[in-house]
PASEBA-1860 file (N, C-alpha, C; in nm, 3 decimals):
! residues 301
1> MLYINSAL> 0.538/-6.625/9.218/0.423/-6.548/9.262/0.412/-6.418/9.184 ~ 0.528/-6.355/9.162/0.533/-6.232/9.083/0.487/-6.256/8.941 ~ 0.522/-6.371/8.886/0.482/-6.407/8.747/0.332/-6.421/8.737 ~ 0.272/-6.486/8.839/0.126/-6.507/8.836/0.054/-6.374/8.844 ~ 0.104/-6.284/8.932/0.039/-6.153/8.944/0.049/-6.075/8.814 ~ 0.165/-6.088/8.746/0.183/-6.017/8.618/0.087/-6.070/8.512 ~ 0.065/-6.203/8.506/-0.026/-6.263/8.408/-0.170/-6.220/8.435 ~ -0.203/-6.217/8.566/-0.340/-6.176/8.598/-0.364/-6.030/8.559
9> AEEASGMQ> -0.259/-5.950/8.575/-0.273/-5.808/8.540/-0.291/-5.791/8.389 ~ -0.214/-5.871/8.311/-0.228/-5.863/8.166/-0.366/-5.909/8.120 ~ -0.417/-6.017/8.183/-0.549/-6.069/8.146/-0.658/-5.968/8.180 ~ -0.642/-5.903/8.295/-0.740/-5.802/8.334/-0.736/-5.684/8.239 ~ -0.613/-5.648/8.195/-0.600/-5.537/8.100/-0.666/-5.572/7.967 ~ -0.651/-5.700/7.919/-0.713/-5.742/7.794/-0.865/-5.740/7.804 ~ -0.916/-5.787/7.918/-1.061/-5.786/7.937/-1.115/-5.645/7.938 ~ -1.037/-5.553/8.000/-1.080/-5.415/8.002/-1.086/-5.356/7.861
17> GVVDQVGD> -0.989/-5.397/7.773/-0.989/-5.350/7.634/-1.112/-5.399/7.559 ~ -1.147/-5.527/7.583/-1.265/-5.582/7.517/-1.390/-5.509/7.563 ~ -1.396/-5.484/7.692/-1.512/-5.413/7.746/-1.522/-5.273/7.687 ~ -1.404/-5.208/7.673/-1.405/-5.073/7.614/-1.453/-5.076/7.470 ~ -1.408/-5.177/7.390/-1.452/-5.188/7.250/-1.602/-5.213/7.240 ~ -1.652/-5.302/7.326/-1.796/-5.328/7.326/-1.873/-5.203/7.362 ~ -1.819/-5.130/7.458/-1.885/-5.005/7.496/-1.887/-4.904/7.383 ~ -1.774/-4.896/7.310/-1.770/-4.804/7.195/-1.871/-4.843/7.088
25> IIESASDK> -1.881/-4.975/7.062/-1.977/-5.022/6.961/-2.120/-4.990/7.002 ~ -2.151/-5.014/7.131/-2.286/-4.987/7.180/-2.315/-4.838/7.173 ~ -2.214/-4.757/7.208/-2.234/-4.612/7.204/-2.256/-4.563/7.061 ~ -2.176/-4.621/6.964/-2.192/-4.581/6.824/-2.329/-4.621/6.770 ~ -2.372/-4.744/6.804/-2.504/-4.788/6.759/-2.614/-4.703/6.820 ~ -2.592/-4.666/6.946/-2.693/-4.582/7.012/-2.702/-4.445/6.945 ~ -2.584/-4.390/6.907/-2.585/-4.260/6.838/-2.656/-4.269/6.703 ~ -2.625/-4.376/6.629/-2.690/-4.392/6.498/-2.841/-4.411/6.512
33> AGNFLSGL> -2.880/-4.490/6.611/-3.024/-4.510/6.633/-3.091/-4.379/6.672 ~ -3.019/-4.301/6.755/-3.075/-4.173/6.795/-3.089/-4.079/6.676 ~ -2.984/-4.078/6.589/-2.993/-3.992/6.470/-3.108/-4.034/6.379 ~ -3.126/-4.168/6.362/-3.234/-4.217/6.277/-3.370/-4.179/6.334 ~ -3.383/-4.198/6.468/-3.512/-4.167/6.531/-3.539/-4.017/6.527 ~ -3.432/-3.939/6.542/-3.452/-3.794/6.537/-3.486/-3.747/6.395 ~ -3.430/-3.820/6.295/-3.459/-3.783/6.156/-3.585/-3.846/6.101 ~ -3.642/-3.940/6.176/-3.762/-4.008/6.127/-3.879/-3.914/6.107
41> PMLTTRLL> -3.904/-3.821/6.197/-4.014/-3.726/6.170/-3.993/-3.646/6.042 ~ -3.868/-3.606/6.014/-3.840/-3.531/5.892/-3.866/-3.617/5.769 ~ -3.823/-3.744/5.772/-3.846/-3.834/5.659/-3.994/-3.856/5.636 ~ -4.067/-3.877/5.749/-4.211/-3.895/5.737/-4.278/-3.771/5.678 ~ -4.232/-3.655/5.722/-4.287/-3.529/5.670/-4.263/-3.518/5.520 ~ -4.141/-3.552/5.478/-4.109/-3.542/5.336/-4.191/-3.641/5.252 ~ -4.209/-3.762/5.306/-4.290/-3.861/5.234/-4.434/-3.812/5.220 ~ -4.486/-3.754/5.328/-4.623/-3.702/5.322/-4.634/-3.585/5.225
49> MAALAIFI> -4.532/-3.498/5.225/-4.532/-3.385/5.132/-4.524/-3.432/4.987 ~ -4.441/-3.536/4.963/-4.430/-3.590/4.827/-4.562/-3.652/4.782 ~ -4.625/-3.728/4.872/-4.755/-3.788/4.838/-4.859/-3.680/4.811 ~ -4.854/-3.571/4.892/-4.949/-3.461/4.871/-4.924/-3.392/4.737 ~ -4.795/-3.375/4.701/-4.762/-3.312/4.573/-4.811/-3.396/4.456 ~ -4.792/-3.527/4.465/-4.838/-3.617/4.358/-4.990/-3.614/4.349 ~ -5.057/-3.614/4.466/-5.204/-3.611/4.467/-5.256/-3.482/4.403 ~ -5.198/-3.369/4.443/-5.240/-3.241/4.386/-5.211/-3.238/4.236
57> GCIVIRVG> -5.096/-3.293/4.197/-5.063/-3.297/4.054/-5.165/-3.377/3.974 ~ -5.210/-3.489/4.030/-5.311/-3.570/3.960/-5.443/-3.493/3.947 ~ -5.478/-3.418/4.052/-5.601/-3.338/4.045/-5.587/-3.229/3.939 ~ -5.469/-3.164/3.936/-5.446/-3.059/3.836/-5.454/-3.117/3.695 ~ -5.400/-3.237/3.677/-5.406/-3.301/3.544/-5.551/-3.326/3.504 ~ -5.630/-3.377/3.596/-5.770/-3.406/3.564/-5.848/-3.278/3.534 ~ -5.829/-3.176/3.620/-5.898/-3.048/3.597/-5.847/-2.983/3.469 ~ -5.716/-2.992/3.446/-5.659/-2.931/3.326/-5.714/-2.993/3.198
65> RRMVASVV> -5.734/-3.124/3.198/-5.791/-3.189/3.080/-5.930/-3.135/3.050 ~ -6.010/-3.116/3.155/-6.144/-3.063/3.134/-6.138/-2.919/3.085 ~ -6.045/-2.841/3.140/-6.032/-2.703/3.096/-5.987/-2.696/2.951 ~ -5.893/-2.784/2.912/-5.849/-2.787/2.773/-5.966/-2.818/2.681 ~ -6.047/-2.917/2.720/-6.163/-2.953/2.637/-6.260/-2.835/2.625 ~ -6.282/-2.763/2.738/-6.376/-2.650/2.734/-6.322/-2.536/2.649 ~ -6.192/-2.505/2.665/-6.133/-2.395/2.589/-6.133/-2.426/2.440 ~ -6.095/-2.550/2.406/-6.093/-2.589/2.264/-6.233/-2.582/2.205
73> KMRGQKSM> -6.333/-2.623/2.283/-6.470/-2.618/2.234/-6.516/-2.474/2.210 ~ -6.481/-2.385/2.303/-6.520/-2.245/2.288/-6.450/-2.181/2.169 ~ -6.319/-2.209/2.155/-6.245/-2.155/2.041/-6.299/-2.209/1.910 ~ -6.337/-2.337/1.912/-6.388/-2.399/1.791/-6.520/-2.339/1.747 ~ -6.606/-2.305/1.845/-6.734/-2.243/1.810/-6.715/-2.105/1.749 ~ -6.611/-2.034/1.794/-6.584/-1.902/1.738/-6.523/-1.911/1.599 ~ -6.436/-2.013/1.579/-6.368/-2.027/1.449/-6.444/-2.116/1.353 ~ -6.558/-2.174/1.396/-6.643/-2.259/1.310/-6.567/-2.381/1.258
81> KSAAQLST> -6.487/-2.442/1.345/-6.415/-2.563/1.305/-6.507/-2.684/1.319 ~ -6.474/-2.789/1.243/-6.555/-2.910/1.247/-6.528/-2.987/1.377 ~ -6.618/-3.081/1.408/-6.601/-3.161/1.529/-6.475/-3.244/1.523 ~ -6.440/-3.295/1.405/-6.318/-3.375/1.391/-6.193/-3.291/1.418 ~ -6.190/-3.169/1.368/-6.076/-3.081/1.392/-6.066/-3.046/1.540 ~ -6.179/-3.022/1.604/-6.177/-2.992/1.747/-6.126/-3.110/1.828 ~ -6.167/-3.231/1.792/-6.121/-3.351/1.863/-5.971/-3.370/1.845 ~ -5.921/-3.339/1.726/-5.778/-3.351/1.700/-5.698/-3.252/1.784
89> VRSLVTSI> -5.742/-3.127/1.786/-5.673/-3.024/1.866/-5.677/-3.061/2.014 ~ -5.793/-3.104/2.064/-5.805/-3.143/2.204/-5.712/-3.258/2.238 ~ -5.702/-3.357/2.149/-5.616/-3.472/2.174/-5.470/-3.432/2.181 ~ -5.425/-3.346/2.090/-5.285/-3.305/2.089/-5.252/-3.214/2.207 ~ -5.337/-3.117/2.236/-5.310/-3.026/2.348/-5.310/-3.101/2.480 ~ -5.402/-3.196/2.495/-5.406/-3.277/2.617/-5.279/-3.359/2.632 ~ -5.230/-3.416/2.523/-5.106/-3.494/2.527/-4.988/-3.408/2.573 ~ -4.975/-3.288/2.516/-4.865/-3.199/2.555/-4.880/-3.157/2.701
97> FNYIMYFI> -5.002/-3.125/2.744/-5.027/-3.085/2.882/-4.989/-3.196/2.979 ~ -5.021/-3.321/2.945/-4.986/-3.434/3.032/-4.835/-3.446/3.050 ~ -4.759/-3.435/2.942/-4.614/-3.447/2.952/-4.556/-3.335/3.039 ~ -4.606/-3.213/3.023/-4.556/-3.102/3.103/-4.586/-3.124/3.252 ~ -4.707/-3.169/3.284/-4.744/-3.190/3.424/-4.663/-3.304/3.486 ~ -4.639/-3.411/3.412/-4.557/-3.520/3.465/-4.418/-3.469/3.500 ~ -4.361/-3.385/3.414/-4.228/-3.329/3.440/-4.229/-3.242/3.566 ~ -4.332/-3.160/3.582/-4.340/-3.073/3.700/-4.355/-3.156/3.826
105> IITVTLSI> -4.438/-3.260/3.824/-4.459/-3.345/3.943/-4.328/-3.412/3.984 ~ -4.256/-3.466/3.887/-4.128/-3.531/3.918/-4.029/-3.431/3.976 ~ -4.022/-3.310/3.918/-3.930/-3.208/3.967/-3.962/-3.167/4.110 ~ -4.090/-3.143/4.140/-4.130/-3.103/4.275/-4.101/-3.214/4.376 ~ -4.129/-3.337/4.339/-4.105/-3.450/4.430/-3.957/-3.464/4.463 ~ -3.870/-3.449/4.363/-3.726/-3.457/4.389/-3.679/-3.341/4.475 ~ -3.737/-3.223/4.457/-3.698/-3.107/4.537/-3.735/-3.126/4.684 ~ -3.845/-3.196/4.710/-3.886/-3.221/4.849/-3.781/-3.302/4.922
113> FNVNVSSL> -3.715/-3.393/4.852/-3.610/-3.476/4.913/-3.471/-3.414/4.898 ~ -3.467/-3.281/4.875/-3.342/-3.206/4.867/-3.250/-3.255/4.755 ~ -3.310/-3.306/4.648/-3.231/-3.345/4.531/-3.211/-3.220/4.446 ~ -3.087/-3.194/4.410/-3.053/-3.075/4.331/-3.103/-3.096/4.188 ~ -3.219/-3.039/4.160/-3.281/-3.059/4.029/-3.200/-2.992/3.919 ~ -3.144/-2.874/3.950/-3.066/-2.804/3.847/-2.945/-2.885/3.804 ~ -2.882/-2.953/3.902/-2.768/-3.039/3.866/-2.813/-3.155/3.780 ~ -2.931/-3.212/3.815/-2.983/-3.323/3.734/-3.015/-3.276/3.593
121> LAVAGVGG> -3.070/-3.154/3.582/-3.101/-3.102/3.449/-2.973/-3.079/3.368 ~ -2.866/-3.031/3.438/-2.740/-3.012/3.368/-2.683/-3.145/3.320 ~ -2.689/-3.245/3.410/-2.641/-3.378/3.371/-2.726/-3.435/3.259 ~ -2.859/-3.412/3.270/-2.949/-3.461/3.164/-2.919/-3.392/3.032 ~ -2.883/-3.262/3.039/-2.849/-3.191/2.916/-2.725/-3.248/2.850 ~ -2.624/-3.277/2.933/-2.502/-3.337/2.878/-2.529/-3.479/2.830 ~ -2.605/-3.555/2.914/-2.635/-3.692/2.874/-2.728/-3.697/2.755 ~ -2.813/-3.591/2.741/-2.904/-3.588/2.627/-2.832/-3.587/2.494
129> IAISFGAQ> -2.716/-3.521/2.492/-2.637/-3.520/2.369/-2.590/-3.660/2.336 ~ -2.555/-3.734/2.442/-2.504/-3.870/2.418/-2.614/-3.965/2.374 ~ -2.734/-3.947/2.431/-2.841/-4.042/2.400/-2.931/-3.994/2.286 ~ -2.905/-3.872/2.237/-2.992/-3.819/2.131/-2.989/-3.907/2.007 ~ -2.872/-3.969/1.981/-2.863/-4.056/1.864/-2.953/-4.178/1.881 ~ -2.968/-4.225/2.005/-3.057/-4.338/2.028/-3.202/-4.299/2.035 ~ -3.230/-4.168/2.053/-3.368/-4.120/2.063/-3.416/-4.057/1.933 ~ -3.348/-4.085/1.824/-3.387/-4.025/1.697/-3.529/-4.064/1.657
137> TLIKDIIS> -3.566/-4.189/1.686/-3.700/-4.235/1.651/-3.806/-4.158/1.728 ~ -3.781/-4.135/1.858/-3.876/-4.059/1.939/-3.890/-3.916/1.887 ~ -3.777/-3.854/1.857/-3.781/-3.716/1.805/-3.854/-3.712/1.671 ~ -3.830/-3.812/1.587/-3.897/-3.818/1.458/-4.048/-3.832/1.475 ~ -4.090/-3.914/1.572/-4.234/-3.931/1.597/-4.298/-3.799/1.641 ~ -4.229/-3.726/1.731/-4.284/-3.600/1.782/-4.294/-3.496/1.671 ~ -4.187/-3.485/1.591/-4.188/-3.387/1.482/-4.297/-3.421/1.381 ~ -4.311/-3.549/1.350/-4.416/-3.591/1.256/-4.554/-3.560/1.312
145> GIFIWIEG> -4.574/-3.580/1.444/-4.702/-3.546/1.505/-4.734/-3.399/1.494 ~ -4.632/-3.314/1.511/-4.654/-3.169/1.498/-4.696/-3.134/1.355 ~ -4.630/-3.196/1.255/-4.665/-3.166/1.117/-4.804/-3.219/1.082 ~ -4.842/-3.334/1.137/-4.977/-3.386/1.114/-5.080/-3.287/1.167 ~ -5.053/-3.230/1.283/-5.143/-3.132/1.342/-5.150/-3.005/1.258 ~ -5.033/-2.955/1.215/-5.029/-2.830/1.139/-5.096/-2.846/1.002 ~ -5.062/-2.955/0.934/-5.115/-2.975/0.798/-5.261/-3.015/0.798 ~ -5.308/-3.078/0.906/-5.448/-3.118/0.912/-5.483/-3.227/0.813
153> SISVGDIV> -5.385/-3.313/0.782/-5.411/-3.419/0.684/-5.510/-3.523/0.734 ~ -5.514/-3.545/0.866/-5.613/-3.635/0.924/-5.667/-3.571/1.052 ~ -5.787/-3.613/1.089/-5.851/-3.564/1.211/-5.913/-3.682/1.284 ~ -5.939/-3.662/1.413/-6.006/-3.766/1.491/-6.144/-3.791/1.431 ~ -6.176/-3.919/1.408/-6.303/-3.956/1.348/-6.294/-3.985/1.200 ~ -6.181/-3.951/1.136/-6.166/-3.979/0.993/-6.148/-4.129/0.968 ~ -6.200/-4.174/0.854/-6.176/-4.311/0.809/-6.053/-4.308/0.719 ~ -5.948/-4.377/0.761/-5.820/-4.366/0.691/-5.762/-4.504/0.664
161> RINDLAGT> -5.662/-4.503/0.577/-5.578/-4.621/0.556/-5.433/-4.575/0.574 ~ -5.367/-4.627/0.676/-5.229/-4.591/0.707/-5.143/-4.717/0.700 ~ -5.048/-4.716/0.609/-4.957/-4.831/0.596/-5.034/-4.963/0.587 ~ -5.136/-4.966/0.503/-5.220/-5.085/0.479/-5.307/-5.122/0.599 ~ -5.320/-5.033/0.697/-5.412/-5.054/0.809/-5.528/-4.956/0.794 ~ -5.649/-5.008/0.782/-5.767/-4.923/0.759/-5.854/-4.921/0.884 ~ -5.909/-4.803/0.913/-5.998/-4.791/1.027/-6.030/-4.646/1.055 ~ -6.085/-4.622/1.175/-6.126/-4.489/1.217/-6.024/-4.433/1.316
169> VETIAIRT> -5.983/-4.309/1.296/-5.887/-4.245/1.385/-5.955/-4.213/1.518 ~ -5.899/-4.266/1.628/-5.957/-4.242/1.759/-5.885/-4.130/1.834 ~ -5.753/-4.132/1.830/-5.675/-4.026/1.895/-5.553/-3.993/1.811 ~ -5.512/-3.866/1.820/-5.387/-3.821/1.760/-5.308/-3.753/1.870 ~ -5.204/-3.820/1.919/-5.120/-3.765/2.024/-4.993/-3.707/1.963 ~ -4.909/-3.650/2.047/-4.788/-3.586/1.998/-4.690/-3.690/1.945 ~ -4.703/-3.817/1.988/-4.608/-3.919/1.944/-4.672/-4.031/1.863 ~ -4.799/-4.061/1.888/-4.864/-4.175/1.822/-5.002/-4.135/1.771
177> TAVRDYNG> -5.052/-4.218/1.680/-5.189/-4.206/1.628/-5.257/-4.341/1.645 ~ -5.376/-4.342/1.704/-5.449/-4.466/1.728/-5.561/-4.481/1.627 ~ -5.566/-4.597/1.561/-5.666/-4.627/1.459/-5.735/-4.758/1.496 ~ -5.869/-4.757/1.498/-5.946/-4.878/1.528/-6.009/-4.929/1.399 ~ -5.983/-5.057/1.367/-6.035/-5.112/1.242/-6.179/-5.158/1.260 ~ -6.235/-5.216/1.155/-6.377/-5.251/1.155/-6.407/-5.372/1.243 ~ -6.304/-5.448/1.279/-6.322/-5.562/1.369/-6.307/-5.524/1.515 ~ -6.276/-5.397/1.541/-6.260/-5.350/1.678/-6.117/-5.351/1.727
185> NLYVIPNG> -6.021/-5.392/1.644/-5.881/-5.392/1.685/-5.826/-5.250/1.685 ~ -5.751/-5.216/1.788/-5.694/-5.082/1.801/-5.545/-5.088/1.768 ~ -5.504/-5.011/1.667/-5.365/-5.003/1.625/-5.307/-4.869/1.669 ~ -5.196/-4.874/1.742/-5.126/-4.753/1.785/-5.002/-4.740/1.696 ~ -5.003/-4.638/1.609/-4.900/-4.622/1.507/-4.812/-4.503/1.543 ~ -4.680/-4.522/1.557/-4.592/-4.406/1.578/-4.603/-4.309/1.461 ~ -4.611/-4.180/1.491/-4.630/-4.081/1.386/-4.517/-4.082/1.284 ~ -4.397/-4.118/1.329/-4.284/-4.122/1.237/-4.291/-4.236/1.137
193> DIRTLTNM> -4.377/-4.335/1.164/-4.390/-4.450/1.073/-4.501/-4.431/0.971 ~ -4.571/-4.319/0.975/-4.678/-4.294/0.879/-4.615/-4.253/0.746 ~ -4.619/-4.344/0.651/-4.558/-4.320/0.520/-4.665/-4.294/0.414 ~ -4.757/-4.388/0.400/-4.865/-4.376/0.301/-4.996/-4.355/0.375 ~ -5.062/-4.243/0.349/-5.186/-4.209/0.418/-5.296/-4.185/0.316 ~ -5.406/-4.260/0.332/-5.525/-4.240/0.250/-5.639/-4.199/0.340 ~ -5.689/-4.077/0.320/-5.801/-4.027/0.398/-5.930/-4.045/0.319 ~ -6.018/-4.130/0.370/-6.143/-4.161/0.300/-6.262/-4.083/0.356
201> SRGYKRAI> -6.233/-3.974/0.429/-6.341/-3.898/0.493/-6.346/-3.754/0.448 ~ -6.285/-3.722/0.339/-6.285/-3.584/0.292/-6.377/-3.570/0.172 ~ -6.475/-3.483/0.182/-6.565/-3.456/0.070/-6.674/-3.561/0.058 ~ -6.651/-3.661/-0.025/-6.752/-3.763/-0.051/-6.683/-3.894/-0.085 ~ -6.762/-3.999/-0.097/-6.714/-4.131/-0.139/-6.794/-4.176/-0.260 ~ -6.744/-4.279/-0.324/-6.817/-4.342/-0.435/-6.844/-4.488/-0.400 ~ -6.969/-4.524/-0.415/-7.006/-4.665/-0.402/-6.982/-4.731/-0.537 ~ -6.900/-4.834/-0.540/-6.861/-4.901/-0.664/-6.917/-5.043/-0.664
209> VDVRCPYD> -6.991/-5.077/-0.769/-7.047/-5.211/-0.784/-7.012/-5.262/-0.923 ~ -6.941/-5.374/-0.929/-6.908/-5.438/-1.057/-7.006/-5.552/-1.082 ~ -7.072/-5.549/-1.197/-7.177/-5.646/-1.231/-7.124/-5.741/-1.338 ~ -7.133/-5.869/-1.311/-7.091/-5.971/-1.407/-7.208/-6.004/-1.500 ~ -7.191/-5.975/-1.627/-7.299/-5.993/-1.725/-7.261/-6.103/-1.825 ~ -7.362/-6.182/-1.870/-7.332/-6.293/-1.964/-7.304/-6.240/-2.106 ~ -7.223/-6.317/-2.179/-7.191/-6.280/-2.317/-7.310/-6.300/-2.411 ~ -7.398/-6.395/-2.379/-7.504/-6.431/-2.472/-7.625/-6.337/-2.467
217> VEQAKIVE> -7.618/-6.231/-2.390/-7.726/-6.132/-2.387/-7.669/-6.001/-2.443 ~ -7.750/-5.938/-2.526/-7.705/-5.813/-2.589/-7.667/-5.711/-2.481 ~ -7.546/-5.656/-2.494/-7.495/-5.567/-2.391/-7.574/-5.437/-2.383 ~ -7.624/-5.388/-2.495/-7.704/-5.266/-2.493/-7.829/-5.285/-2.408 ~ -7.888/-5.405/-2.416/-8.007/-5.435/-2.338/-7.974/-5.435/-2.189 ~ -7.859/-5.494/-2.152/-7.820/-5.499/-2.012/-7.793/-5.359/-1.957 ~ -7.721/-5.278/-2.036/-7.691/-5.142/-1.992/-7.818/-5.061/-1.975 ~ -7.913/-5.078/-2.069/-8.041/-5.006/-2.059/-8.119/-5.052/-1.937
225> MLDDEMEK> -8.116/-5.182/-1.911/-8.187/-5.236/-1.796/-8.126/-5.184/-1.664 ~ -7.994/-5.186/-1.654/-7.927/-5.137/-1.534/-7.950/-4.987/-1.516 ~ -7.949/-4.913/-1.625/-7.971/-4.769/-1.617/-8.111/-4.739/-1.565 ~ -8.208/-4.817/-1.608/-8.346/-4.799/-1.561/-8.355/-4.831/-1.412 ~ -8.286/-4.938/-1.369/-8.289/-4.975/-1.227/-8.219/-4.870/-1.142 ~ -8.111/-4.813/-1.192/-8.039/-4.710/-1.115/-8.120/-4.581/-1.108 ~ -8.203/-4.557/-1.208/-8.292/-4.441/-1.203/-8.386/-4.453/-1.084 ~ -8.440/-4.574/-1.063/-8.527/-4.598/-0.948/-8.448/-4.590/-0.817
233> AGKEVPGL> -8.325/-4.646/-0.818/-8.244/-4.646/-0.696/-8.209/-4.505/-0.653 ~ -8.183/-4.417/-0.750/-8.149/-4.280/-0.716/-8.260/-4.208/-0.642 ~ -8.385/-4.252/-0.661/-8.499/-4.189/-0.595/-8.536/-4.259/-0.465 ~ -8.502/-4.388/-0.454/-8.551/-4.468/-0.342/-8.445/-4.500/-0.237 ~ -8.318/-4.506/-0.276/-8.213/-4.544/-0.180/-8.168/-4.420/-0.104 ~ -8.183/-4.418/0.029/-8.139/-4.301/0.107/-7.987/-4.290/0.108 ~ -7.940/-4.166/0.101/-7.796/-4.142/0.105/-7.733/-4.114/-0.029 ~ -7.801/-4.147/-0.138/-7.746/-4.122/-0.271/-7.758/-3.973/-0.303
241> MEKPEVMS> -7.647/-3.913/-0.347/-7.647/-3.772/-0.382/-7.701/-3.747/-0.523 ~ -7.696/-3.850/-0.605/-7.742/-3.838/-0.743/-7.769/-3.977/-0.797 ~ -7.821/-3.985/-0.917/-7.848/-4.114/-0.980/-7.718/-4.189/-1.005 ~ -7.708/-4.317/-0.964/-7.587/-4.395/-0.992/-7.560/-4.403/-1.141 ~ -7.433/-4.394/-1.178/-7.392/-4.395/-1.318/-7.355/-4.536/-1.362 ~ -7.414/-4.581/-1.471/-7.378/-4.709/-1.531/-7.267/-4.681/-1.632 ~ -7.147/-4.731/-1.603/-7.029/-4.695/-1.683/-7.006/-4.792/-1.798 ~ -7.111/-4.858/-1.841/-7.103/-4.950/-1.955/-7.000/-5.060/-1.928
249> ILSFEPDC> -6.933/-5.107/-2.033/-6.843/-5.221/-2.021/-6.710/-5.174/-1.962 ~ -6.671/-5.239/-1.854/-6.544/-5.207/-1.789/-6.431/-5.294/-1.842 ~ -6.459/-5.424/-1.859/-6.356/-5.515/-1.909/-6.423/-5.644/-1.957 ~ -6.347/-5.723/-2.034/-6.392/-5.853/-2.082/-6.319/-5.961/-2.003 ~ -6.396/-6.039/-1.929/-6.340/-6.149/-1.851/-6.362/-6.281/-1.926 ~ -6.292/-6.387/-1.889/-6.307/-6.514/-1.960/-6.451/-6.568/-1.960 ~ -6.527/-6.542/-1.852/-6.661/-6.600/-1.843/-6.771/-6.495/-1.839 ~ -6.736/-6.366/-1.850/-6.839/-6.263/-1.839/-6.789/-6.129/-1.893
257> VLVRIAAQ> -6.884/-6.038/-1.908/-6.852/-5.898/-1.938/-6.875/-5.819/-1.810 ~ -6.777/-5.740/-1.770/-6.785/-5.667/-1.645/-6.836/-5.525/-1.669 ~ -6.948/-5.493/-1.604/-7.006/-5.360/-1.614/-7.000/-5.295/-1.476 ~ -6.954/-5.170/-1.471/-6.937/-5.101/-1.343/-7.046/-4.997/-1.322 ~ -7.093/-4.990/-1.196/-7.188/-4.887/-1.152/-7.119/-4.806/-1.043 ~ -7.124/-4.673/-1.056/-7.062/-4.583/-0.957/-7.166/-4.483/-0.908 ~ -7.167/-4.462/-0.776/-7.264/-4.370/-0.717/-7.195/-4.283/-0.614 ~ -7.215/-4.153/-0.623/-7.160/-4.060/-0.525/-7.246/-4.059/-0.401
265> CPVGENWR> -7.181/-4.066/-0.283/-7.257/-4.075/-0.158/-7.175/-4.015/-0.044 ~ -7.238/-3.992/0.072/-7.164/-3.937/0.186/-7.060/-4.036/0.238 ~ -6.962/-3.981/0.308/-6.855/-4.063/0.366/-6.914/-4.161/0.467 ~ -6.872/-4.286/0.458/-6.918/-4.390/0.550/-7.045/-4.460/0.508 ~ -7.114/-4.409/0.403/-7.237/-4.470/0.357/-7.215/-4.560/0.235 ~ -7.094/-4.562/0.183/-7.069/-4.633/0.057/-7.091/-4.783/0.070 ~ -7.053/-4.841/0.185/-7.069/-4.987/0.199/-7.218/-5.025/0.201 ~ -7.296/-4.950/0.274/-7.441/-4.979/0.279/-7.504/-4.963/0.142
273> IERELRTR> -7.469/-4.858/0.071/-7.528/-4.833/-0.060/-7.483/-4.939/-0.160 ~ -7.358/-4.982/-0.152/-7.312/-5.089/-0.240/-7.394/-5.216/-0.220 ~ -7.420/-5.251/-0.093/-7.502/-5.370/-0.067/-7.643/-5.354/-0.123 ~ -7.700/-5.235/-0.109/-7.835/-5.210/-0.159/-7.839/-5.220/-0.312 ~ -7.739/-5.164/-0.379/-7.736/-5.169/-0.526/-7.717/-5.312/-0.576 ~ -7.632/-5.390/-0.509/-7.615/-5.530/-0.551/-7.747/-5.607/-0.537 ~ -7.818/-5.583/-0.428/-7.947/-5.650/-0.408/-8.045/-5.615/-0.520 ~ -8.050/-5.488/-0.557/-8.140/-5.445/-0.664/-8.101/-5.502/-0.799
281> VKARFDAE> -7.970/-5.507/-0.826/-7.924/-5.562/-0.954/-7.959/-5.709/-0.964 ~ -7.938/-5.786/-0.858/-7.969/-5.930/-0.861/-8.119/-5.951/-0.879 ~ -8.200/-5.872/-0.808/-8.345/-5.887/-0.822/-8.391/-5.852/-0.964 ~ -8.330/-5.752/-1.025/-8.370/-5.712/-1.161/-8.329/-5.818/-1.264 ~ -8.210/-5.876/-1.246/-8.169/-5.985/-1.335/-8.265/-6.102/-1.324 ~ -8.305/-6.138/-1.202/-8.399/-6.248/-1.185/-8.534/-6.215/-1.249 ~ -8.580/-6.092/-1.234/-8.709/-6.053/-1.292/-8.705/-6.056/-1.444 ~ -8.591/-6.025/-1.502/-8.577/-6.026/-1.647/-8.543/-6.164/-1.702
289> GIEMPHYQ> -8.523/-6.260/-1.613/-8.490/-6.396/-1.657/-8.349/-6.409/-1.711 ~ -8.258/-6.324/-1.668/-8.118/-6.330/-1.713/-8.035/-6.393/-1.602 ~ -7.964/-6.499/-1.638/-7.881/-6.568/-1.541/-7.742/-6.504/-1.537 ~ -7.701/-6.463/-1.417/-7.570/-6.400/-1.402/-7.462/-6.509/-1.406 ~ -7.352/-6.483/-1.474/-7.244/-6.583/-1.481/-7.192/-6.616/-1.342 ~ -7.166/-6.744/-1.321/-7.110/-6.787/-1.193/-7.023/-6.909/-1.218 ~ -6.932/-6.930/-1.130/-6.840/-7.043/-1.142/-6.911/-7.170/-1.102 ~ -6.898/-7.273/-1.183/-6.956/-7.404/-1.153/-6.843/-7.504/-1.133
297> RPVVK> -6.842/-7.565/-1.017/-6.738/-7.662/-0.987/-6.763/-7.790/-1.065 ~ -6.663/-7.837/-1.139/-6.682/-7.960/-1.217/-6.705/-8.081/-1.127 ~ -6.796/-8.167/-1.171/-6.828/-8.287/-1.095/-6.733/-8.398/-1.136 ~ -6.662/-8.452/-1.039/-6.567/-8.562/-1.065/-6.639/-8.694/-1.043 ~ -6.642/-8.774/-1.149/-6.709/-8.904/-1.138/-6.606/-9.014/-1.112
END
């Protein structure tokens, strides 16, 4: 009987231990839930403050872009800069302003959540030394963009050829330059990769037309005929700055004599004027009864 009572006492003691453990677990969970619920208003407040900071930052960026455009325009009117130069300055200043604002927004948002920004900046400074070797391309692009801006070698709106890509400059940012070609394709070129640059928008252009002339017609007659036609073109074709020059014989080809015509014209008008001059040359050859050399495909029987 004593043994049974002892066993029952031990079993009751074990059950009491289990009950105590369950109670401790419930109490701990209750405390954690209470802490979470009590901290939930603070978390919600911080999320709302972060969203408000981001929203205000976006508004500042939008207003700042307009202010930059207005200030650049006013400064440009006082300094008598061209529209292309003003567009270039606006593009670069806007790019720098955007990067600064993004950094400020991120810093403010982290501060709202009690993240030690100064410690992150210190770590970033130490880590920057380690990753600087991997960021050499980025640094090179930024430095090249600054030199492009200072030297003024290209401006927004210029017709350029960069690394065998030809088109019109749309934007010049601190890191990249965007060029749209004649088919509408947009090329974004890192500034550090700009090696060979041809600017076709400075001063004037030349419309170049090469005329294939037959060997069996006296060359003096052809040159005189072309010179007479260019005299008329200089008066009738809009955009020509002067009478197109007939440069006589340029080279001797196997099936023709090549005569070149060159005309000075405004930037961007050279293609239209070249088409107009070719049309006039062909019509004059037909009127004079002179057949222009052309390739004839042999007939295989």
